[in-house]
N, C-alpha and C positions, 0 to 999 in steps of 0.2 A: 590449390582448390578453393581457398578463400575469395581470390580474386576472380575465379571462374564463376564462383556460385553467387558473388556479388554483382557481378555483371548480366546475369541471366534472370529471367523473368520464372517466378515458380509459385505455386500455390500450397507445395507442401515439400518439405526436405526430409529425405530417408538417409540417415547415417548408417552405412555398411561397416561395421566393425569400429573399434575404437580409433583406429588411425585417421578415420575421417570425421571424428566426432568433433574435436575442437573447432575446425572452419565451419563445419555445418552449425553449430552452437552459436558461433559469433555472429555469422548471418541470420539466423534466427532471432537474436536479439537487436540486431541492427536494423533489420527488414521487418521485423515482426510476422515471420512466416512460421507457420507449425511445422514440429520438428517430430519425427519417429526415429527412435534407436533401434537398430538392428543388429544385435550382437552374435555372431556365428559361433563363437567358442568362448571360453574363459580367456580373454585375450592376454592378460598380464602373466597367465601361466603358461604359455606357448614356450616351447623348447628355446626358440630363438631369441626369448626375454629372459628366462630363468637362466641363462648362461651368460646375460649381460646386466648384472644387477643395476648398474648405473643407469642404463637405459630403460630397464623396468621401473625403476624409480620414477621416472619422468612421466611414463604413461600411467602409472598408478596415480600420480598426483593429478593428472588431467581427469582421469576417471572420477576420482574422489569428488573433484570440485563441481563436475557437470552431471553426473548421473542422477544424485538425489535431487536435481532440479527438473527432472523429466518427467512427462506425464505418460507417455507410450513408449514402453521399452518391450522389445520381443527378443527371444533367443530360441536355441534349437531343441532343448528338451528339459524334462522337470529337474534333473539334477543340477544343471548350470543355472537355471531360473531360482531354485532354492539358495545356492551359493551367493548370487547377486542380491536377493531380497534380503537376506541374513546381514550381508554387508553394507547394504544402502538403504534399507527399509522402503524401496518402492517395487510396485509389482512388476513382474516379467511374464508377459504372456508366451505362449509356447507355439511356435510353428516349425515342426520338424522338417528335415530336407527331405521330403517325400516327393519322388519324381512324378510326373504325369503318366498315366499308364497308356501304352500304346494299344492300339485295337487291331493291329495286325498279330493275328495268332498261329501264323503259318511259322512252324520250325523247321529251318533249312536241315537237309541232311547234311550230316557230319563232312561227308566228301566236298561239298559245296565249299566247306570253309577250310579245308586242309585237314581235317581233324580224324584221328583213327576210329574205324567204327567197333574194333574189338578190344577195347580198353575202357576202363571207368575214367571218367575225366573230373578231376578235383579242380576247381577254380578260385583263383584269387583276381579281383579285378579292381579297377578305381585308378583316379589320376594322383593319388597321393599313397602309392606304395612306396614307403619311406622306411628308413631305418627304425629298428626296435618295435616293428608293427607284426613281428612274426613270420614275415616271409622268409627270413633266413632259416630259421627252424623247419617251415614247410619244404623247403628246398631239401634239407639234409634229411628229412623224414621219408624221401623219396626212396632213399638207399635201402629202405627196409620193406619196400611194397613192389609188388609184381602186377603186370597188366593194368597197371594204372598209371595216367598221365596226369601232372600237374601243368594246367594252362595258367599262364599269367598274362592277363590283358591289361594295358594301360602304361601308366608312367609313374615315375618317382624317384628319388634320391638313391634307392637302393638298389635299382636294376642294374648298375655295372658291376656290384659285388655279387648279385645273385647270379648273373652270366658267368663271372669268374669261378664262383663255387660249382656251377654246372659243369665247367670243363676241368676244374681240378678233381672233382669226384665222378666223372665220366658218367654223367647224368643225361646226356644229349637226347637219348631216345626215351627219357622218362620226364622230361621238363621242355615245353615248348612256350615262347614268347611270342607275343602279338602287340604291336604298339597301339597307341591310343586310337579309339575307334568312335565315329559320330553315335551318338545315343542309339539311333535305329540298328546300327550294324553290331554294336556292342550287345544288344539284346539277343541277337541271333547267337553269339557265341554263349551268352547265358543260359538261353534255353536248351541249350547242347550239354550242360554240365549234369553230373550225377550228385556232386555236394558242392556246395558254395562255402569258402573259408572266410570268416572274419575273425581273426585271432590277433588282436593288438592287445600289447602289453600295458599293464597297469604301471607307466613309469612316470606319468605326470596327470595332473588334473584332467586335461582335456582328452588324454588317452582313457583314463579310468571311467569317464563319463561320455565315452564318444557313443555316435549312434550312426554309424556309417551310411551312405548312400545305398552300398551295394548290399546291404540287409533287404532292402526294400526291392531292389533289382531280383535278388533272388527269390523273394516271395511272389513278385508278379510272375517271375518265370516259372514257378513251380518247383523250384530246387530246394531240397532240405538243406539246413545250415548246420556247419560245425563251427562253433564260436569260443572265445574266451567267456567266462563268466563275468563280465562287467556288469554295470548295474544295468545301464539302459538296454544294453543287448538281452541281457537275461529276462528282463521284464515282458517283453515283446516274445522271445523264444518260448519262455515257460507259459506265458498265457494263451499263445495259439498252438503250443506243442509243435513246433516244425522243425526241430534239431535238437543236436545234442552239444555237451561242452567238453573243452580240454580242461584238465587239472593242471597242467603246467605247460611249460612251452620245451621241455626235453623231446627231441625229435623222435625217438622210440615210442615215446607216449603218443605224439601226434600221429603216428604212423599206424599204432594200435587202434586208436580212436576211429580213424579213418576206416580201417580193416573192419571193426565191429559195426560201423553204420552199412557199410556196404554188404556185408554178409547177411544182416538182419533184414530180408526182404519186406516182410508183413510190417517192421516199424518204419522202413523208408517210404513204403505205400501210405502209412498214415501220415507222416510228416508231410508227404507231398499232396495229400487231399487237405491237410489242414492248412497248407499255404494259400489255398484258394479262398478259405474262409477269412484268413486274415487279410488278404488283398481287399476283399469287400468293405473291410473296415479302414484299413490303411492305405487310403487314396488320397489324391490330392483335392478332387472335389470336396471331400469332408474337412480336409486340413486347411484349405484356403479360407475357410469361412471366419476365421480369427483375423486374417489380413482383410477381409472384406469389411468386418465390423470395425476395425480400427481407422480404415480409411473412409469410410462412410461419415465418421465424425467431422470430415473436414471437407465433404461434398458440398 
């Protein structure tokens, strides 16, 4: 990356995450090109590095020597910004991963997507459906629910385990897997859900302070949310009153939380109505203004 950047003309360097920062910073110094650092997570606390302490120390060494020297830094939410600011005493601006809203409001019939018309649909979606993010317990919870389908759309490292669990627990009629979709097609599945799940576990800093894209996808689709009481998730769900929370990851408790939401129709209608109010605030047109302000400094 260093030699590629060195050989290319540029008026601004944007370093996406710590693993690109060193070459960007060196070229910034050598060619006197402005640099913006965009950290998509608290990089040195990712599971891949926490479990490799020697490698983690190398990345931390790089971070400590460069980040305090930077003028414009961005991250994905207030909690992670606060961690960086406390550590390095430089401000981090916030640009959340809010996707652009599609203006195609047609919701396809479930039959078009191969989904049942006579069951409630509980949805987990995303490209990072990984181990220890609650999907295992969601599958187990389906043992205790009737007339409900768990729809899992996307990819991730836990999918082979989930499929094995479905076979072992004889849940083939209660759990359906759909591979990764284009954003437009994914939105069609999202719009047909009754509840959207985002039940990450508080097992590391990045999960504790996670703000998954799927939360905003659920909001735009008008889908009430059942979530873990994680800091950033709680702030949005409670502010707009768009869903409920699990208290723990016991599969029976998750099943009961799902059942309670589905049975309370007035509350579900209120959550759904509030998603439209949330969508009016939480949209890319508003969120991108921080980027516009930063980049305009270099125009």
